[in-house]
C-alpha positions as CSV (number, residue, x, y, z in Angstrom):
1,X,1.4,11.5,-35.1
2,X,0.5,14.4,-32.5
3,X,-2.6,12.3,-31.4
4,X,-0.7,8.8,-30.8
5,X,1.8,11.1,-28.7
6,X,-1.2,12.6,-26.8
7,X,-2.6,9.3,-26.3
8,X,0.6,7.8,-25.1
9,X,1.0,10.5,-22.7
10,X,-2.3,10.1,-21.3
11,X,-1.8,6.4,-20.7
12,X,1.8,6.9,-19.1
13,X,0.0,9.2,-16.6
14,X,-2.8,6.6,-16.0
15,X,0.1,4.1,-15.3
16,X,0.1,4.3,-11.4
17,X,-3.8,4.0,-11.4
18,X,-4.1,1.2,-13.5
19,X,-1.2,-0.6,-11.3
20,X,-3.0,0.1,-8.2
21,X,-6.2,-1.1,-9.5
22,X,-4.3,-4.6,-10.5
23,X,-2.8,-4.6,-7.0
24,X,-6.2,-4.4,-5.0
25,X,-7.1,-7.2,-7.3
26,X,-4.4,-9.4,-6.7
27,X,-4.8,-8.9,-2.6
28,X,-8.6,-9.8,-3.2
29,X,-7.4,-13.0,-4.6
30,X,-5.0,-13.4,-1.9
31,X,-7.7,-13.1,1.0
32,X,-10.2,-15.6,-0.9
33,X,-7.5,-18.1,-1.5
34,X,-5.9,-17.8,2.3
35,X,-9.5,-18.1,3.8
36,X,-9.9,-21.5,1.7
37,X,-6.5,-23.0,2.6
38,X,-7.3,-21.9,6.6
39,X,-10.4,-23.6,6.3
40,X,-8.5,-26.5,4.7
41,X,-6.9,-26.6,8.2
42,X,-3.6,-24.8,7.3
43,X,-1.8,-22.8,10.0
44,X,-1.6,-18.8,9.6
45,X,2.2,-19.0,10.9
46,X,3.3,-21.6,8.5
47,X,1.1,-19.9,5.4
48,X,2.9,-17.0,6.3
49,X,6.5,-18.2,6.5
50,X,5.7,-20.1,3.0
51,X,4.4,-17.0,1.5
52,X,7.3,-14.6,2.2
53,X,9.7,-17.6,1.2
54,X,8.1,-17.9,-2.2
55,X,8.2,-14.1,-2.6
56,X,12.1,-14.3,-1.5
57,X,12.6,-17.1,-3.9
58,X,11.2,-14.9,-6.6
59,X,12.5,-11.4,-6.1
60,X,16.1,-12.3,-5.3
61,X,17.0,-13.4,-8.7
62,X,14.9,-10.9,-10.3
63,X,17.0,-8.3,-8.6
64,X,20.3,-9.8,-8.9
65,X,19.7,-10.0,-12.9
66,X,17.9,-6.8,-13.4
67,X,20.0,-4.4,-11.1
68,X,23.5,-6.1,-11.3
69,X,25.2,-3.2,-12.8
70,X,22.7,-0.2,-11.2
71,X,22.4,-1.3,-7.4
72,X,24.0,1.7,-5.2
73,X,26.2,1.1,-2.3
74,X,24.7,-0.9,0.6
75,X,24.8,0.7,4.2
76,X,23.8,-0.7,7.5
77,X,21.1,1.8,7.7
78,X,19.4,0.5,4.5
79,X,19.9,-3.1,6.0
80,X,18.2,-2.1,9.2
81,X,15.2,-0.3,7.3
82,X,15.0,-3.4,5.0
83,X,14.5,-5.5,8.2
84,X,12.2,-3.2,9.7
85,X,10.0,-3.4,6.4
86,X,10.3,-7.0,6.5
87,X,9.0,-6.9,10.0
88,X,5.9,-4.2,9.7
89,X,5.0,-5.0,6.0
90,X,5.8,-8.5,6.1
91,X,6.0,-11.2,8.9
92,X,4.1,-9.1,11.8
93,X,1.7,-7.7,9.3
94,X,0.5,-10.7,7.8
95,X,0.5,-13.0,10.8
96,X,-1.9,-10.4,12.4
97,X,-4.0,-9.6,9.2
98,X,-4.3,-13.6,8.2
99,X,-5.2,-14.6,12.0
100,X,-8.0,-12.1,11.8
101,X,-9.3,-13.8,8.6
102,X,-9.2,-17.0,10.3
103,X,-11.0,-15.8,13.4
104,X,-13.8,-13.8,10.9
105,X,-14.6,-13.7,7.5
106,X,-12.9,-12.3,4.4
107,X,-15.2,-9.1,4.2
108,X,-14.7,-8.5,7.7
109,X,-10.9,-8.3,7.7
110,X,-10.8,-6.5,4.5
111,X,-13.2,-3.6,6.1
112,X,-10.8,-3.2,9.0
113,X,-7.9,-3.1,6.6
114,X,-9.3,0.3,5.4
115,X,-8.5,2.0,8.7
116,X,-4.8,2.2,7.7
117,X,-5.1,5.9,6.9
118,X,-6.8,6.9,9.8
119,X,-4.6,4.6,12.2
120,X,-1.7,6.2,10.3
121,X,-2.8,9.7,11.1
122,X,-3.5,8.9,15.0
123,X,0.3,7.2,15.1
124,X,1.6,10.3,13.4
125,X,-0.1,12.8,15.9
126,X,1.5,10.2,18.8
127,X,5.1,10.8,17.2
128,X,4.8,14.5,16.4
129,X,4.9,14.0,12.6
130,X,1.4,15.7,12.3
131,X,-0.3,18.3,14.3
132,X,-4.1,18.6,14.9
133,X,-4.9,21.9,12.8
134,X,-8.7,22.3,13.9
135,X,-8.8,25.6,12.4
136,X,-8.3,24.5,8.9
137,X,-10.5,22.6,7.1
138,X,-8.0,19.9,6.4
139,X,-7.3,19.6,9.9
140,X,-11.2,19.1,10.7
141,X,-11.5,16.6,7.7
142,X,-8.9,14.5,9.2
143,X,-10.1,14.3,12.8
144,X,-13.7,14.1,11.6
145,X,-12.5,11.1,9.2
146,X,-10.6,9.4,11.8
147,X,-13.4,9.4,14.2
148,X,-16.0,8.2,11.3
149,X,-13.7,5.5,10.5
150,X,-13.2,4.0,13.9
151,X,-17.1,4.6,14.4
152,X,-17.9,2.2,11.4
153,X,-15.2,-0.1,12.6
154,X,-17.1,-0.5,15.9
155,X,-20.4,-1.0,14.0
156,X,-19.0,-3.5,11.8
157,X,-17.6,-5.4,14.8
158,X,-20.5,-5.2,17.4
159,X,-23.7,-4.8,15.3
160,X,-25.2,-7.0,12.4
161,X,-28.9,-6.4,11.7
162,X,-30.8,-7.9,8.9
163,X,-29.3,-10.4,6.5
164,X,-28.9,-9.1,2.8
165,X,-29.3,-11.6,0.1
166,X,-27.8,-10.0,-3.3
167,X,-27.5,-13.2,-4.9
168,X,-30.3,-15.9,-6.5
169,X,-27.5,-18.4,-6.0
170,X,-24.3,-19.3,-4.0
171,X,-21.1,-21.2,-4.7
172,X,-19.8,-22.7,-1.7
173,X,-15.9,-23.4,-2.2
174,X,-15.5,-24.1,1.7
175,X,-15.6,-28.0,3.0
176,X,-19.1,-29.1,4.4
177,X,-17.7,-30.2,7.8
178,X,-16.3,-26.5,7.9
179,X,-19.9,-25.0,7.0
180,X,-20.8,-24.5,10.5
181,X,-17.5,-22.3,11.2
182,X,-18.6,-19.7,8.6
183,X,-20.9,-17.9,11.0
184,X,-18.4,-16.8,13.6
185,X,-18.8,-16.2,17.4
186,X,-18.9,-12.8,18.9
187,X,-15.6,-13.4,20.8
188,X,-13.9,-14.4,17.6
189,X,-15.3,-11.2,16.1
190,X,-13.6,-8.9,18.9
191,X,-10.3,-11.1,18.9
192,X,-10.3,-10.9,15.3
193,X,-11.0,-7.0,15.1
194,X,-8.1,-6.5,17.5
195,X,-5.7,-8.5,15.3
196,X,-7.0,-6.3,12.0
197,X,-6.4,-3.1,14.0
198,X,-2.8,-4.5,15.2
199,X,-2.0,-5.2,11.3
200,X,-3.1,-1.4,10.4
201,X,-1.0,-0.2,12.8
202,X,1.9,-2.6,11.5
203,X,1.0,-1.7,8.0
204,X,1.1,2.2,8.5
205,X,4.6,1.9,10.0
206,X,5.5,0.1,6.9
207,X,4.3,2.9,4.5
208,X,6.4,5.0,6.3
209,X,9.9,3.3,6.4
210,X,9.2,2.2,2.8
211,X,8.9,5.8,1.6
212,X,12.4,6.6,3.6
213,X,14.0,3.4,2.1
214,X,12.7,4.2,-1.3
215,X,14.8,7.7,-1.3
216,X,17.8,6.4,0.2
217,X,17.8,3.0,-1.6
218,X,15.7,3.8,-5.0
219,X,16.2,0.3,-6.3
220,X,12.8,-1.4,-6.0
221,X,13.8,-4.7,-7.1
222,X,16.8,-5.1,-4.3
223,X,14.7,-3.2,-1.6
224,X,11.8,-6.0,-2.2
225,X,14.3,-8.9,-2.3
226,X,15.6,-7.9,0.9
227,X,12.3,-6.8,2.6
228,X,11.0,-10.5,1.7
229,X,14.1,-12.3,2.7
230,X,14.3,-10.5,6.0
231,X,10.4,-11.3,6.3
232,X,10.7,-14.9,5.4
233,X,13.7,-15.1,7.8
234,X,11.5,-13.8,10.8
235,X,8.5,-15.6,9.6
236,X,9.8,-19.0,9.5
237,X,11.5,-18.8,13.3
238,X,8.2,-17.5,14.8
239,X,6.5,-20.1,12.9
240,X,8.9,-23.2,14.1
241,X,8.5,-21.5,17.8
242,X,4.6,-22.5,17.7
243,X,4.4,-25.1,15.1
244,X,6.2,-28.0,16.0
245,X,4.2,-30.4,14.0
246,X,6.1,-31.1,10.8
247,X,3.0,-32.1,9.0
248,X,1.9,-28.7,9.1
249,X,4.8,-27.5,6.8
250,X,4.4,-30.5,4.0
251,X,2.9,-28.9,0.9
252,X,1.1,-31.1,-1.6
253,X,-0.8,-30.4,-4.9
254,X,-3.7,-28.7,-3.1
255,X,-5.2,-25.2,-2.2
256,X,-2.3,-25.0,0.5
257,X,0.3,-24.6,-2.3
258,X,-2.0,-22.5,-4.6
259,X,-2.3,-20.1,-1.9
260,X,1.2,-19.7,-0.6
261,X,2.6,-19.8,-4.0
262,X,0.3,-17.2,-5.7
263,X,0.6,-15.1,-2.6
264,X,4.4,-15.4,-2.6
265,X,4.8,-14.6,-6.2
266,X,2.3,-12.2,-7.0
267,X,1.6,-10.3,-3.8
268,X,4.8,-10.5,-1.8
269,X,6.6,-10.1,-5.1
270,X,5.3,-8.3,-8.2
271,X,2.7,-6.5,-6.1
272,X,5.2,-5.2,-3.5
273,X,7.5,-3.8,-6.4
274,X,4.4,-2.1,-8.1
275,X,3.5,-0.6,-4.6
276,X,7.0,0.6,-4.0
277,X,7.2,2.4,-7.4
278,X,3.9,3.8,-7.1
279,X,4.7,5.2,-3.6
280,X,7.8,6.6,-4.9
281,X,5.9,8.3,-8.0
282,X,2.7,9.8,-6.2
283,X,3.7,9.1,-2.5
284,X,2.1,6.7,0.2
285,X,-1.0,8.5,0.4
286,X,-1.6,7.6,-3.3
287,X,-1.3,3.8,-2.2
288,X,-3.7,4.1,0.4
289,X,-6.6,5.7,-2.0
290,X,-7.5,2.8,-3.6
291,X,-7.9,-0.1,-0.4
292,X,-11.7,0.1,-0.6
293,X,-11.6,-1.3,-4.0
294,X,-10.4,-4.6,-2.1
295,X,-13.0,-4.4,0.2
296,X,-15.8,-4.3,-2.7
297,X,-14.2,-7.1,-4.7
298,X,-13.6,-9.4,-1.6
299,X,-17.4,-8.7,-0.3
300,X,-18.4,-9.9,-3.8
301,X,-16.4,-12.7,-3.8
302,X,-17.1,-14.0,-0.4
303,X,-20.8,-13.8,-0.6
304,X,-20.8,-15.4,-3.7
305,X,-18.1,-18.4,-3.2
306,X,-17.5,-18.6,0.7
307,X,-20.9,-18.8,1.8
308,X,-20.6,-15.3,3.8
309,X,-23.2,-13.6,4.6
310,X,-23.6,-9.8,4.3
311,X,-25.5,-7.8,6.8
312,X,-26.9,-4.1,7.2
313,X,-24.3,-3.3,10.0
314,X,-21.5,-4.8,8.1
315,X,-22.6,-2.8,4.9
316,X,-23.3,0.5,7.1
317,X,-19.9,0.0,8.9
318,X,-18.0,-0.4,5.5
319,X,-19.5,2.5,4.3
320,X,-18.6,4.7,7.2
321,X,-15.1,3.3,7.1
322,X,-14.8,4.3,3.5
323,X,-16.2,7.8,4.1
324,X,-13.8,8.4,6.9
325,X,-10.9,7.1,4.6
326,X,-11.8,9.6,1.8
327,X,-12.2,12.3,4.3
328,X,-8.6,11.7,5.7
329,X,-7.0,11.3,2.4
330,X,-8.9,14.3,1.5
331,X,-7.6,16.5,4.2
332,X,-4.0,15.2,3.6
333,X,-4.3,16.0,0.1
334,X,-5.5,19.6,0.8
335,X,-2.7,20.1,3.3
336,X,0.0,19.0,0.7
337,X,-1.7,21.4,-2.0
338,X,-1.5,24.2,0.7
339,X,2.5,23.7,1.5
340,X,3.2,23.5,-2.4
341,X,1.5,26.3,-2.7
342,X,3.3,28.4,0.2
343,X,6.8,27.7,-1.3
344,X,7.8,30.8,-2.5
345,X,9.4,31.2,-6.3
346,X,12.6,33.3,-5.9
347,X,12.9,35.8,-8.9
348,X,15.5,38.3,-8.7
349,X,15.3,41.2,-11.0
350,X,17.5,44.0,-12.0
351,X,19.7,42.4,-14.2
352,X,20.8,39.5,-11.6
353,X,20.9,36.0,-12.8
354,X,17.6,33.9,-12.4
355,X,18.2,30.2,-11.9
356,X,15.1,27.8,-12.5
357,X,15.2,24.6,-11.4
358,X,12.4,22.2,-12.6
359,X,11.9,19.0,-10.3
360,X,10.5,16.0,-12.1
361,X,7.9,13.9,-10.3
362,X,9.2,10.9,-12.3
363,X,11.2,8.0,-10.3
364,X,14.5,9.2,-8.8
365,X,17.1,7.3,-10.1
366,X,19.9,9.3,-9.0
367,X,22.0,6.0,-8.0
368,X,20.3,3.5,-10.4
369,X,20.5,6.0,-13.3
370,X,21.9,9.1,-14.3
371,X,19.2,10.2,-16.7
372,X,17.9,12.5,-14.1
373,X,21.3,14.4,-13.9
374,X,21.4,14.9,-17.8
375,X,17.5,16.3,-17.5
376,X,18.3,18.7,-14.8
377,X,21.4,20.0,-16.8
378,X,19.2,20.4,-19.7
379,X,16.7,22.2,-17.6
380,X,19.1,24.7,-16.3
381,X,20.5,25.6,-19.8
382,X,17.0,26.0,-21.6
383,X,16.1,28.4,-18.4
384,X,19.4,30.5,-18.9
385,X,18.9,30.8,-22.7
386,X,15.4,31.9,-22.0
387,X,16.5,34.6,-19.4
388,X,19.0,35.9,-22.1
389,X,16.4,36.1,-24.6
390,X,14.4,38.2,-22.3
391,X,17.3,40.5,-21.4
392,X,18.0,41.0,-25.1
393,X,14.4,42.2,-25.8
394,X,14.0,44.5,-22.6
395,X,17.2,46.3,-24.0
396,X,16.1,46.6,-27.3
397,X,12.8,48.2,-25.7
398,X,14.8,50.6,-23.6
399,X,16.9,51.6,-26.7
400,X,13.6,52.0,-28.9
401,X,12.2,54.2,-26.0
């Protein structure tokens, strides 16, 4: 019984890790499907609008059913944050990222996607949310990691080198008439890189806003539904401004429908819910750690199924980006650990009352659930009993002396 309980605790602790691995697998599948749909002639703007529409159609009923009695009061501030999440994490991010996917390759776009932590660090410094503490090892690691990541992105963009063949055979799922487009021009590489970097800025803003929204509105189904709905409205309006041809908006039983339905239900629905839950459990930094896994999966799938060639420059640039990513994450985690250790524990001696408050790292459902209040009350009661027992033991020792 004790072993089963210990195994259950280990599995519960590994839940965020396993969920984030599944998230990266889902994102890798989305990139491959989108590359196939775009090469089939589908517009990026139309695909983004349909993806967010499918995500909204999936998450809205789920939120209405599962959180109908637990939903906190809606405020204008929450609605505004949902609008910003739909913009930066939905319509704007996806249009930019999949435009870079159309101009370059799936591996190229996925590699530049790993610049998000470095760009988040630069953006935080520009806004005054972070400080350059070059005297500390954590500050130097973040700066050096950012420089290495940007250098890797430049190498990935401008340098190819020798071709690398890792498969004895290839499964080319692209149409034969589009085979010549698989080798993109340098101008497309540069424009695709700019779109990818801009999408990283957008995604970094979404991570920050999502962390704040999760604290004020900790119902993940409802927040995801609002984000998908606002993003779908924005993407549809943007799409109709540029795509007036109604034939582009027609879906048949083909790769286009599979790409937008899968990406909408899984990537913009289930995956966003999982990511929002993991952000609240472990923070936005934890969600960024698993990004290189998507790069590895997309590189394997792209070279095997999409007739994408791997070059020495691509591999070295991707490795530099990943190394820079982990240096930034290490520096950030070191800073967070130092801040936690610097918080003093207030213990008052001499017969005065001692209050011990244990903060749980679980999801905060203060507005959706009252379980945390009961847990905190129980913790305070146990702490008071422990103090009384210690006081009695001290008095007995004094009498004995």
